[in-house]
LUMZA-537476 format. One record per residue (C-alpha): x, y, z; residue in one letter. Coordinates in steps of 0.5 Angstrom, whole numbers, padded with zeros to 4 digits, always signed. Layout:
% residues N
XYZA;...
This chain:
% residues 1006
+0026-0045-0067M;+0026-0051-0072G;+0024-0052-0079A;+0022-0046-0084P;+0015-0044-0082R;+0010-0046-0088R;+0005-0040-0090A;-0001-0040-0086R;-0005-0036-0091H;-0005-0034-0098P;+0002-0032-0100P;+0000-0025-0102R;-0006-0020-0101L;-0007-0015-0106G;-0006-0009-0101L;+0001-0012-0099S;+0008-0011-0101R;+0014-0016-0101P;+0017-0015-0094L;+0024-0015-0097V;+0025-0010-0103R;+0030-0011-0108R;+0033-0006-0113G;+0033+0001-0113P;+0028+0005-0109S;+0025+0012-0110R;+0026+0018-0105C;+0020+0023-0104D;+0023+0025-0098S;+0026+0032-0097P;+0033+0030-0096C;+0033+0027-0103G;+0038+0021-0101D;+0037+0015-0106P;+0038+0010-0101A;+0032+0013-0097V;+0025+0010-0099S;+0018+0014-0099T;+0016+0014-0092P;+0011+0008-0092R;+0006+0007-0086L;+0001+0001-0085F;-0005+0001-0080A;-0010-0004-0077L;-0017-0001-0075P;-0020-0001-0068P;-0024-0008-0067G;-0018-0013-0069V;-0014-0017-0065D;-0007-0013-0066F;-0002-0018-0064G;-0006-0023-0068A;-0006-0019-0074E;+0001-0017-0074L;+0003-0024-0074V;-0001-0026-0080R;+0001-0020-0084G;+0008-0022-0082L;+0007-0029-0085D;+0004-0026-0091Q;+0010-0022-0093R;+0015-0028-0091T;+0012-0033-0094A;+0017-0036-0099G;+0023-0033-0095L;+0029-0037-0093P;+0029-0039-0086P;+0035-0035-0084E;+0032-0029-0088E;+0026-0029-0083A;+0030-0030-0077A;+0034-0023-0079R;+0027-0019-0078I;+0027-0014-0072T;+0020-0013-0069I;+0020-0007-0064Y;+0013-0007-0060V;+0012-0001-0055N;+0010-0006-0049T;+0012-0012-0045R;+0005-0014-0045R;+0005-0014-0053M;+0011-0017-0053Q;+0009-0023-0049R;+0002-0023-0053H;+0006-0023-0060V;+0011-0029-0058R;+0005-0033-0055A;+0002-0033-0062I;+0008-0035-0065Q;+0009-0040-0061D;+0003-0044-0063R;+0007-0046-0069G;+0008-0049-0074P;+0016-0049-0072A;+0020-0044-0075A;+0026-0039-0074L;+0022-0033-0071L;+0024-0026-0072P;+0028-0022-0066R;+0022-0019-0062L;+0025-0012-0058R;+0022-0007-0054L;+0022+0000-0056L;+0025+0002-0050T;+0031-0003-0051D;+0034+0002-0056L;+0036+0007-0050S;+0040+0001-0047R;+0044-0001-0053D;+0051-0001-0052P;+0054+0004-0056V;+0062+0005-0057P;+0065+0011-0054G;+0058+0013-0051E;+0057+0012-0043S;+0050+0008-0041P;+0044+0012-0040C;+0042+0015-0033A;+0038+0010-0029R;+0031+0013-0027A;+0032+0012-0019L;+0039+0015-0018P;+0037+0021-0022R;+0031+0022-0018R;+0035+0021-0012L;+0040+0026-0015A;+0035+0031-0016L;+0032+0030-0009M;+0039+0032-0006R;+0039+0038-0010L;+0032+0040-0008V;+0034+0039-0001R;+0040+0044-0002A;+0035+0049-0005L;+0030+0048+0001L;+0036+0049+0006E;+0038+0055+0003A;+0031+0058+0002E;+0026+0054+0007P;+0020+0058+0005D;+0020+0056-0002L;+0016+0049-0001A;+0015+0045+0006P;+0021+0039+0007R;+0015+0034+0007A;+0015+0035-0001A;+0022+0034-0002L;+0021+0027-0006F;+0015+0029-0009D;+0018+0036-0012L;+0024+0031-0014A;+0020+0026-0018D;+0016+0032-0021S;+0022+0035-0024L;+0025+0028-0026A;+0018+0027-0030G;+0019+0034-0033L;+0027+0033-0035L;+0025+0026-0038D;+0019+0029-0042E;+0024+0035-0044M;+0029+0030-0046E;+0024+0026-0050V;+0021+0032-0054E;+0028+0035-0055G;+0027+0041-0051V;+0034+0044-0049P;+0034+0047-0042A;+0036+0054-0044S;+0029+0054-0047S;+0025+0055-0040L;+0029+0061-0038T;+0026+0065-0044G;+0019+0063-0043L;+0014+0069-0042D;+0012+0068-0034G;+0009+0075-0033T;+0002+0073-0032E;+0005+0069-0026S;+0011+0073-0024S;+0012+0071-0017A;+0011+0064-0018H;+0015+0063-0024W;+0021+0066-0021Q;+0020+0061-0015E;+0019+0056-0020A;+0025+0058-0024L;+0030+0056-0018K;+0028+0049-0019F;+0028+0049-0026L;+0035+0051-0026Q;+0037+0044-0022I;+0034+0041-0029I;+0039+0045-0033R;+0045+0043-0028G;+0043+0036-0029V;+0043+0036-0036L;+0049+0039-0037D;+0053+0035-0032A;+0051+0028-0033G;+0049+0023-0038P;+0042+0023-0041P;+0036+0019-0038G;+0033+0013-0042E;+0028+0018-0045G;+0034+0022-0048G;+0038+0016-0050R;+0032+0014-0054L;+0032+0020-0058R;+0039+0020-0059H;+0039+0013-0061R;+0033+0015-0066A;+0036+0021-0069L;+0043+0017-0070A;+0040+0011-0073L;+0036+0016-0078A;+0042+0019-0080E;+0046+0013-0081S;+0040+0009-0084W;+0040+0015-0089R;+0047+0012-0093T;+0047+0005-0090A;+0040+0002-0089P;+0040-0004-0085P;+0039-0010-0090P;+0034-0014-0086H;+0027-0011-0085P;+0025-0007-0079V;+0018-0007-0076V;+0015-0002-0071V;+0008-0004-0069A;+0003-0002-0064G;+0006+0005-0062S;+0002+0011-0064T;+0008+0016-0064G;+0006+0020-0058S;+0013+0022-0055R;+0018+0026-0059G;+0023+0020-0059A;+0019+0015-0061T;+0016+0019-0067A;+0023+0020-0069E;+0024+0013-0069F;+0018+0011-0073L;+0019+0016-0078A;+0026+0014-0079A;+0024+0006-0080V;+0018+0009-0084A;+0023+0012-0089R;+0027+0005-0090L;+0027+0001-0096P;+0025-0005-0092N;+0022-0001-0086G;+0015-0002-0084F;+0011+0002-0079V;+0004-0001-0077V;+0000+0003-0073L;-0006+0001-0068P;-0013+0003-0068G;-0013+0008-0075F;-0019+0011-0077D;-0019+0009-0084F;-0026+0012-0085E;-0025+0019-0082L;-0026+0024-0087P;-0020+0028-0090P;-0024+0035-0087A;-0023+0032-0080V;-0016+0030-0081W;-0015+0037-0084D;-0018+0041-0078G;-0013+0037-0073M;-0008+0042-0074S;-0008+0046-0068D;-0006+0042-0062A;-0009+0047-0057M;-0016+0044-0060Q;-0015+0037-0062A;-0010+0034-0057E;-0015+0030-0054D;-0018+0027-0061H;-0016+0020-0061P;-0013+0020-0068Q;-0009+0027-0067Y;-0002+0023-0065R;-0003+0020-0072F;-0004+0026-0076K;+0002+0029-0072R;+0006+0023-0075L;+0003+0024-0082L;+0005+0031-0082D;+0012+0029-0080R;+0013+0025-0086L;+0009+0029-0091G;+0004+0024-0092L;-0004+0024-0092R;-0009+0019-0089P;-0010+0016-0095G;-0003+0014-0096D;-0003+0009-0090V;-0004+0002-0092A;-0008-0004-0089R;-0003-0009-0086W;-0008-0014-0087T;-0015-0015-0090D;-0018-0016-0083A;-0025-0012-0081Q;-0027-0010-0075P;-0032-0014-0071A;-0037-0009-0072N;-0036-0003-0078P;-0042+0000-0076A;-0040+0001-0069R;-0034+0004-0071N;-0037+0009-0076R;-0042+0011-0070L;-0036+0012-0065V;-0032+0016-0070S;-0037+0020-0071L;-0039+0021-0064S;-0031+0023-0062L;-0031+0029-0068R;-0027+0035-0065P;-0032+0040-0062A;-0031+0045-0068P;-0034+0040-0073V;-0039+0036-0069T;-0044+0039-0074D;-0043+0033-0078A;-0047+0029-0073W;-0053+0032-0077L;-0050+0032-0084A;-0047+0024-0083E;-0052+0022-0078G;-0057+0020-0082A;-0053+0015-0086A;-0051+0011-0079M;-0055+0005-0077D;-0055+0005-0070P;-0059-0001-0069E;-0053-0005-0072A;-0048-0001-0068A;-0051-0002-0062A;-0051-0010-0063R;-0047-0013-0058G;-0047-0007-0054L;-0049-0006-0047T;-0050+0000-0043L;-0049-0001-0035V;-0051+0005-0031E;-0051+0002-0024A;-0054+0006-0018P;-0047+0005-0014S;-0040+0003-0015P;-0041-0003-0011R;-0047-0005-0016A;-0042-0003-0022E;-0037-0008-0019A;-0042-0014-0017D;-0045-0013-0024T;-0038-0013-0028I;-0036-0019-0024A;-0043-0023-0025L;-0042-0022-0033G;-0035-0024-0033M;-0037-0030-0029R;-0042-0032-0034A;-0038-0031-0040A;-0032-0035-0037A;-0038-0041-0035A;-0039-0041-0043E;-0032-0042-0045G;-0031-0034-0047R;-0025-0030-0045I;-0028-0023-0041A;-0023-0017-0040A;-0025-0011-0036L;-0021-0005-0038I;-0021+0001-0033T;-0016+0006-0030P;-0020+0006-0024D;-0016+0001-0019R;-0021+0002-0014M;-0026-0001-0018L;-0022-0007-0020T;-0021-0009-0013R;-0028-0009-0012R;-0029-0013-0018V;-0024-0018-0015A;-0027-0018-0009A;-0034-0020-0012A;-0031-0025-0016L;-0028-0028-0010D;-0035-0031-0008R;-0034-0036-0013W;-0027-0037-0012G;-0025-0034-0018I;-0018-0030-0018T;-0018-0025-0024P;-0011-0025-0028D;-0010-0017-0027D;-0004-0014-0031S;-0003-0009-0026A;-0003-0013-0020G;-0003-0010-0013Q;+0001-0004-0011P;+0007-0006-0007L;+0005-0002-0001P;-0001-0006+0000L;+0002-0012-0001S;+0003-0016+0006P;+0011-0015+0005P;+0010-0007+0003G;+0005-0006+0009R;+0010-0009+0014L;+0016-0005+0011L;+0011+0001+0012R;+0009-0001+0019Q;+0016-0002+0021T;+0018+0005+0018L;+0013+0008+0023E;+0016+0004+0029L;+0023+0008+0027M;+0020+0015+0026T;+0015+0016+0032A;+0013+0013+0038R;+0009+0007+0038P;+0002+0007+0040T;-0002+0002+0043G;-0006+0001+0036A;+0000+0002+0032S;+0004-0004+0036L;-0002-0008+0036L;-0003-0007+0028A;+0004-0009+0027L;+0004-0015+0031L;-0003-0018+0028K;+0001-0017+0021H;+0000-0024+0018P;+0008-0024+0016L;+0010-0022+0024C;+0013-0028+0027H;+0010-0032+0022A;+0015-0038+0023G;+0014-0043+0029A;+0010-0042+0035D;+0005-0037+0031R;-0001-0039+0035N;+0003-0037+0042R;+0005-0030+0039H;-0002-0029+0037L;-0005-0031+0044L;+0001-0026+0047H;-0002-0021+0043T;-0009-0022+0045R;-0007-0021+0052D;-0003-0015+0051L;-0008-0012+0047E;-0013-0013+0053L;-0008-0010+0058H;-0007-0004+0053L;-0014-0003+0053R;-0015-0003+0060R;-0009+0000+0063H;-0005+0003+0057G;+0000+0007+0057P;-0001+0011+0051A;+0006+0009+0048H;+0008+0002+0050P;+0016+0001+0051D;+0020-0004+0053G;+0020-0003+0060A;+0013-0003+0060M;+0013-0010+0056L;+0018-0013+0061R;+0014-0011+0067S;+0007-0014+0064W;+0011-0020+0062A;+0013-0021+0070A;+0006-0020+0073R;+0003-0026+0077D;+0000-0032+0073K;+0003-0030+0067A;+0005-0036+0062P;+0012-0038+0062S;+0013-0037+0055D;+0011-0030+0056R;+0017-0027+0058A;+0022-0029+0052P;+0017-0026+0047W;+0016-0020+0051A;+0024-0019+0051D;+0024-0020+0044W;+0019-0015+0042L;+0022-0010+0048A;+0029-0011+0044G;+0026-0009+0038L;+0022-0003+0041L;+0028+0000+0045D;+0033-0001+0039L;+0036+0005+0038P;+0035+0009+0031V;+0041+0012+0027P;+0042+0019+0029G;+0043+0025+0025G;+0044+0025+0017D;+0046+0018+0015Q;+0047+0015+0008P;+0041+0012+0005V;+0044+0005+0005P;+0045+0005+0013V;+0038+0007+0014L;+0036+0002+0009L;+0040-0003+0013A;+0037-0002+0020H;+0030-0001+0017H;+0030-0008+0014L;+0034-0011+0020A;+0028-0009+0024R;+0023-0012+0019A;+0026-0018+0018E;+0027-0019+0026S;+0019-0018+0026L;+0018-0023+0021S;+0022-0028+0024A;+0020-0028+0031G;+0025-0030+0036P;+0031-0035+0033G;+0027-0036+0027A;+0028-0035+0019T;+0024-0029+0016P;+0019-0030+0011T;+0019-0023+0009L;+0022-0024+0002W;+0018-0030+0000D;+0013-0031-0005E;+0012-0026-0011A;+0011-0020-0007A;+0017-0021-0002G;+0021-0022-0008R;+0019-0016-0011K;+0020-0012-0005A;+0027-0015-0004R;+0028-0013-0011E;+0026-0006-0010T;+0030-0005-0003C;+0036-0008-0007D;+0035-0002-0012G;+0035+0003-0007L;+0041+0000-0003A;+0045+0001-0010R;+0042+0008-0012A;+0042+0011-0005G;+0048+0014-0004D;+0046+0019-0010A;+0041+0022-0005A;+0047+0024+0000G;+0046+0023+0008P;+0039+0024+0010L;+0035+0025+0016A;+0030+0019+0018L;+0024+0023+0016T;+0027+0025+0009D;+0029+0017+0009Y;+0022+0016+0011A;+0019+0020+0005T;+0024+0017+0000L;+0022+0010+0002F;+0015+0011+0001L;+0016+0015-0005G;+0020+0009-0008V;+0015+0004-0006L;+0009+0007-0008N;+0012+0007-0015G;+0012-0001-0016E;+0007-0006-0017E;+0007-0014-0016V;+0004-0019-0021R;+0003-0026-0020N;+0002-0029-0027P;+0001-0036-0024D;-0005-0035-0020T;-0010-0031-0024G;-0016-0035-0028D;-0014-0034-0036P;-0021-0033-0038R;-0022-0027-0033I;-0017-0021-0035L;-0017-0015-0032I;-0013-0010-0036W;-0010-0003-0036G;-0012+0002-0042T;-0006+0001-0045L;-0008-0007-0046E;-0014-0005-0050S;-0009-0004-0056R;-0005-0010-0056V;-0011-0016-0056Q;-0018-0017-0056G;-0023-0021-0052A;-0030-0025-0053D;-0033-0020-0048L;-0030-0013-0047V;-0032-0009-0041I;-0030-0002-0040L;-0031+0000-0033G;-0031+0007-0029G;-0034+0011-0035L;-0035+0017-0031N;-0031+0024-0032D;-0025+0025-0028G;-0024+0017-0028T;-0024+0015-0035W;-0021+0020-0038P;-0017+0022-0032E;-0017+0029-0030A;-0010+0032-0032P;-0005+0032-0026P;-0003+0039-0024P;+0003+0042-0027D;+0007+0046-0021P;+0012+0049-0026W;+0009+0051-0033L;+0002+0053-0036N;-0001+0050-0042R;+0001+0056-0046A;+0008+0056-0043M;+0009+0048-0045R;+0007+0050-0052R;+0012+0055-0053E;+0017+0051-0050A;+0015+0045-0055G;+0013+0040-0049L;+0006+0036-0050T;+0000+0039-0047L;-0004+0036-0041P;-0009+0034-0046E;-0004+0029-0049R;-0006+0024-0044R;-0014+0025-0045I;-0012+0024-0053G;-0009+0017-0051L;-0014+0015-0047S;-0019+0017-0052A;-0015+0012-0057H;-0015+0007-0052D;-0023+0008-0051Y;-0024+0008-0059E;-0020+0001-0060Q;-0024-0002-0054A;-0031+0000-0055V;-0030-0004-0062A;-0030-0011-0060G;-0036-0016-0062A;-0039-0016-0055Q;-0038-0010-0051V;-0040-0007-0044W;-0040+0000-0042L;-0041+0001-0035C;-0041+0007-0030R;-0044+0008-0023A;-0049+0014-0023T;-0047+0016-0016R;-0042+0015-0011T;-0043+0016-0003D;-0042+0023-0004E;-0046+0025-0010A;-0048+0024-0017S;-0043+0023-0022T;-0042+0025-0029V;-0041+0021-0035P;-0035+0020-0039S;-0035+0025-0044R;-0034+0020-0049W;-0040+0016-0047L;-0044+0022-0046N;-0043+0024-0054R;-0044+0017-0056L;-0051+0017-0052T;-0053+0024-0054N;-0051+0022-0062L;-0055+0016-0061M;-0061+0019-0058A;-0061+0025-0064G;-0061+0019-0069L;-0069+0019-0069G;-0073+0013-0067P;-0068+0008-0069H;-0063+0011-0065G;-0067+0012-0059E;-0069+0005-0059E;-0062+0002-0060A;-0060+0006-0054L;-0066+0004-0050A;-0064-0003-0052D;-0057-0002-0049M;-0060+0000-0043R;-0065-0005-0042T;-0059-0011-0043R;-0055-0007-0038G;-0061-0006-0033A;-0062-0014-0033D;-0055-0015-0031W;-0056-0010-0026I;-0062-0014-0023A;-0059-0021-0023R;-0053-0018-0019A;-0058-0015-0014E;-0061-0021-0014A;-0055-0025-0011L;-0055-0020-0005S;-0062-0021-0003R;-0064-0027+0001A;-0068-0033-0002E;-0073-0032+0003A;-0075-0026+0007P;-0072-0025+0014V;-0076-0023+0020D;-0074-0018+0024A;-0072-0019+0031A;-0077-0018+0036P;-0076-0013+0042R;-0072-0018+0047P;-0074-0019+0054S;-0070-0025+0057P;-0072-0028+0063R;-0067-0032+0066P;-0068-0036+0072H;-0068-0033+0079P;-0062-0036+0081D;-0058-0033+0075H;-0060-0026+0076R;-0055-0021+0079P;-0054-0021+0086R;-0050-0015+0086R;-0052-0008+0084I;-0049-0001+0085S;-0053+0006+0086V;-0051+0009+0079T;-0054+0002+0076E;-0061+0003+0079V;-0062+0008+0074Q;-0060+0003+0068R;-0064-0002+0071L;-0070+0002+0071I;-0069+0005+0064R;-0065+0000+0060D;-0066-0007+0064P;-0063-0011+0058Y;-0056-0007+0059A;-0056-0010+0066V;-0058-0017+0064Y;-0052-0017+0058A;-0047-0014+0063R;-0049-0018+0070R;-0052-0024+0067V;-0048-0025+0061L;-0042-0022+0063R;-0041-0018+0057L;-0037-0012+0058S;-0035-0007+0053P;-0028-0007+0051L;-0024-0001+0053D;-0022+0004+0047P;-0015+0002+0044L;-0013+0009+0043V;-0015+0013+0050A;-0019+0019+0048E;-0021+0025+0052A;-0028+0024+0054D;-0033+0026+0059A;-0031+0020+0064P;-0024+0022+0064L;-0025+0029+0065R;-0030+0027+0071G;-0024+0023+0074T;-0019+0029+0073I;-0024+0034+0076V;-0026+0029+0082H;-0018+0028+0084A;-0017+0036+0083A;-0023+0038+0088L;-0021+0032+0093E;-0014+0035+0093E;-0016+0042+0094F;-0021+0040+0099V;-0016+0036+0103R;-0010+0040+0103T;-0012+0047+0100G;-0013+0053+0104P;-0020+0055+0106P;-0025+0057+0100P;-0025+0064+0103D;-0018+0065+0103H;-0015+0070+0098P;-0011+0064+0095S;-0016+0059+0094A;-0018+0060+0087R;-0010+0060+0085D;-0010+0054+0089A;-0016+0050+0086L;-0013+0052+0079M;-0006+0049+0081A;-0009+0043+0083A;-0013+0042+0077V;-0007+0043+0073E;-0003+0038+0077R;-0009+0033+0076A;-0009+0035+0068L;-0001+0034+0068E;-0002+0027+0071R;-0008+0024+0067D;-0009+0028+0061C;-0003+0026+0056P;-0006+0031+0051W;-0003+0038+0051P;-0009+0042+0047A;-0014+0038+0051Q;-0011+0040+0058R;-0011+0047+0056R;-0019+0047+0054L;-0021+0043+0060W;-0017+0048+0065A;-0020+0054+0062A;-0027+0050+0063R;-0026+0049+0070M;-0023+0056+0071A;-0030+0059+0068R;-0034+0055+0074V;-0028+0056+0079A;-0031+0062+0083D;-0038+0059+0083T;-0035+0053+0086F;-0032+0057+0091L;-0038+0061+0093E;-0042+0055+0094G;-0036+0051+0098E;-0036+0057+0103R;-0043+0055+0105A;-0042+0048+0105R;-0036+0049+0110R;-0040+0054+0114A;-0045+0048+0115M;-0040+0042+0116A;-0033+0039+0116T;-0031+0035+0110P;-0029+0028+0113T;-0029+0022+0107A;-0027+0022+0100F;-0029+0017+0095E;-0031+0013+0100T;-0034+0006+0098D;-0040+0003+0101G;-0044-0003+0101E;-0050-0006+0104L;-0053-0013+0104E;-0061-0014+0102I;-0063-0021+0105P;-0069-0022+0101I;-0066-0028+0097C;-0060-0033+0098T;-0055-0031+0097P;-0057-0024+0099P;-0057-0018+0094I;-0051-0013+0095L;-0052-0006+0094L;-0045-0002+0093T;-0044+0006+0092G;-0038+0010+0092K;-0039+0017+0095A;-0035+0023+0092D;-0035+0027+0099R;-0038+0026+0106I;-0038+0032+0110D;-0040+0031+0118L;-0045+0036+0121L;-0044+0039+0128P;-0050+0035+0131D;-0047+0028+0128G;-0051+0028+0121R;-0048+0028+0115I;-0048+0032+0108A;-0047+0028+0102L;-0044+0031+0095Y;-0043+0028+0088D;-0039+0032+0083Y;-0042+0032+0076K;-0038+0035+0070T;-0044+0035+0066G;-0051+0037+0067A;-0054+0034+0074P;-0060+0030+0074P;-0067+0035+0076S;-0071+0033+0081E;-0076+0030+0077K;-0071+0025+0074Q;-0069+0023+0081Q;-0076+0022+0084L;-0077+0017+0078A;-0070+0014+0075F;-0064+0017+0078D;-0064+0014+0085K;-0056+0015+0087Q;-0056+0020+0092L;-0063+0018+0095L;-0060+0011+0096L;-0053+0013+0099Q;-0057+0017+0104A;-0061+0010+0106A;-0055+0006+0106M;-0051+0011+0110A;-0057+0011+0115A;-0056+0003+0115R;-0049+0003+0116G;-0047+0002+0109G;-0041+0007+0109Y;-0037+0004+0115G;-0032+0009+0117E;-0038+0014+0117V;-0042+0009+0121G;-0050+0009+0121P;-0051+0017+0120A;-0057+0021+0118E;-0056+0025+0112T;-0058+0032+0113A;-0057+0034+0106I;-0055+0031+0099A;-0053+0035+0093C;-0051+0034+0086F;-0045+0040+0085I;-0046+0041+0077G;-0039+0044+0074L;-0041+0044+0067G;-0043+0049+0062A;-0049+0051+0067D;-0046+0050+0074P;-0051+0049+0079K;-0053+0045+0085V;-0059+0041+0085V;-0061+0038+0092P;-0064+0031+0093A;-0071+0032+0094P;-0072+0029+0101F;-0078+0032+0102D;-0082+0029+0097K;-0078+0022+0097A;-0075+0021+0104P;-0069+0016+0105P;-0073+0011+0108D;-0079+0011+0104E;-0074+0010+0098V;-0071+0004+0101W;-0077+0001+0102E;-0079+0002+0095K;-0072+0000+0092F;-0073-0007+0096V;-0080-0008+0093A;-0077-0006+0086L;-0071-0012+0087L;-0076-0017+0089R;-0080-0016+0083R;-0074-0017+0079W;-0073-0023+0082L;-0080-0026+0079D;-0079-0031+0074P;-0084-0028+0070A;-0081-0021+0069R;-0076-0020+0063G;-0070-0015+0062Y;-0074-0011+0057T;-0069-0007+0052A;-0069+0000+0052R;-0076+0000+0057A;-0075+0008+0059R;-0069+0011+0055T;-0069+0018+0056F;-0069+0020+0049T;-0070+0015+0043D;-0063+0017+0040R;-0059+0015+0046E;-0054+0010+0045A;-0053+0004+0049S;-0047-0001+0049D;-0051-0007+0048Y;-0056-0004+0042D;-0052-0009+0037H;-0054-0015+0042L;-0061-0013+0042A;-0061-0012+0035R;-0064-0005+0036F;-0066-0002+0029G;-0070-0009+0027E;-0075-0006+0032W;-0077+0000+0035D;-0079+0003+0042P;-0086+0003+0040T;-0086-0005+0039M;-0088-0009+0045P;-0083-0014+0048P;-0083-0021+0047V;-0081-0025+0053P;-0076-0031+0053E;-0074-0036+0058D;-0067-0037+0058V;-0063-0042+0062R;
């Protein structure tokens, strides 16, 4: 405030009227009250800065008023963003006493003597949740318990809409639901809850807003306010706001300023928008309904200022493209008068090949505009697109000013609260525990470096040893192991205490469960003996505010089970956003669609113009269909589309505008937004000039797409990696190899190099899986138990004993019940085949050794090479010879594979002959077989007749000598079984940049 503001513009325009009327006023309203003036509406066309022109028009009408009179003016705007924008314009000066600037929703919070405050949104939702839960407990078949909060939220939305539109609850029971009678009867049980809430408690904010609007309208009929009242920026799309706009428009000093009014829309089009079922999705339909309410014609709407749109030709073209479907024949009648070249001036059509390309192109355009000192604004309802654009801008260190901010559940505090909730409601897995420990806010105080070190060591332990569900006892045992750091035990005690902390049992009040939840989260954030950082920064403060609100309102939900509390907490969290207005670049803005009504930018980018995204598909209504909503007096689902169309019509009217979409997602081609489709079809039908203008729009867009793609291309071509064949020094070559690894040495030497020379081992999976190796381990253990302690294979109880051993092994080592049943069934199918073969094996020899480790030195270098091999089973024949058996749960290798690659049994026989299996002693192998237990059970013997063990041994030693040759390289994928076979080291070898047909490139490594 300060000195009176001097007029910035000429004091009067021909189209303007004084803001304060003096003397009697004429009344054309049906009421006939002389205190009520003729309803008056003002508007601004699309393509002007609504906030700036609102202030300019206000200045024109207040020129010459005393400062105290200007300060009594009350302006109502529809959004907080609009309020900030108008205030920022006024703050530019000169100094003056400013009008009062309020939100329309403030009416619902105004204290009124004798009236109770309106019901707050969250307590009302929680009260509905309690009632829905009682209904589901009485009739569990109505809906799943997991939908508790969603049902309550949907009912709350319907309840608010009914209050705003003035629809009594009794009107629902009289609706005709015969077409879906069964569903309707179920829905009525939920809708009765709404009736009870309306009858029992005060109205919500929407209902209170309508009540205040009607009360003010009634009081203003006889005693209008002496000071001017201005309502600006609202379309009157909701019943309560429409009532207030109508009341203000009838005031002697009332002014309603509509945004984005189409002054050039022909009267016939206005007259054709009488049926909501057909015209609800038109951008001007809300104004048509308001005009009808006031008994006005479109020509009665005056211009608030003389501001002209940035491109009048474009406004006319867009208006024509958005005509309702029954009157689109006007394209032919009026299209000839259009100037498509002028309309397309400053318009760019970006049809990117993918969502990523769309985001990269938008980011590049915004950066270029900012570099020129211009303001660029991205307008889109697609939050995924805005995140992609923000990520693309990050390459230049630019943080956009995002009006919507970040969803609270995706912020660091929100994620920590969600992960802590998972810790309370389910047994932690290794993956969930490690994700929690690696969260940036977990143990975020002192000694975080030691915390991360302990977390890494714990991860390696869990990957190798498990268990599937770590607990406090496991953590303390792990911390007490030999050679553990001295500070590991206190850290493990802190974490174990949190894991073992008991959860309140039974149904508990929400504040009790919330307090327990937050105490855990704060302990995790602080670490042992430190201060939590969970509530720091903007996101933390927002999370604290949300939790405090839930704590205050929580009793309305009644006592809840922990699972219901989890559903409630996540539902509340999902409805909040975090915005930090101090971090964004003021030249690069991201707006929601509503912001396009409020202000303009030098470059406006409309992103995500695909059907289903903009406009969004109306959400399904679980309670009422379109006909029933219309019968009840509620808005139709197309209302959202109409509002989005109005936002689009205003945004596309800027001076420089980009229309952006991705022509394809990862799954399929996309469909252009219906508005963009109409615009391009109209332009293409306007003859050569229209086609040329459309082609120019696409050319400009393609140029920006090409620039964005160039950013992702390397400046110079990058040569593909050659097929590697490293040649380490003989002293560094492996001195230990197993009989099963010989096949890998022949087929993929590079894998042996990576594992034995570079000592790179694949990480064990963080989450144990029911894979083939685990099944093999379980089957081996079960067969060993059966052969050791079970009855003879020809005994009547042999099959039952075998399956009992399988069940015990599965119960011990397989934590997945479904997988246990599957694997037990697979073993049952081959049990008879195994027992039949076992009878023949027992008749020939006696089982002697199981899972026997063997090793044998090969002194061809210094130190010697050590060959190792584990024999699944060794049977002793009466003549002193042995039989070697190896169980295979998959397909056993064929004879040809054994001769060329899989030397396992052949080498084990050679090792046994040379005393490699100490407890058996040097023994000749009479027979060696793979016992297949897969889908095609069969026994495959080792081909001793074609490859005697001694001959195999000599060739193997010769093979090892060749591998000691410095000129021999470990070639990647030398002889893989199939080209599609994957290796653990394909990424290290950069397989894919080369293929097996390319010759290897030897490289000496030291």
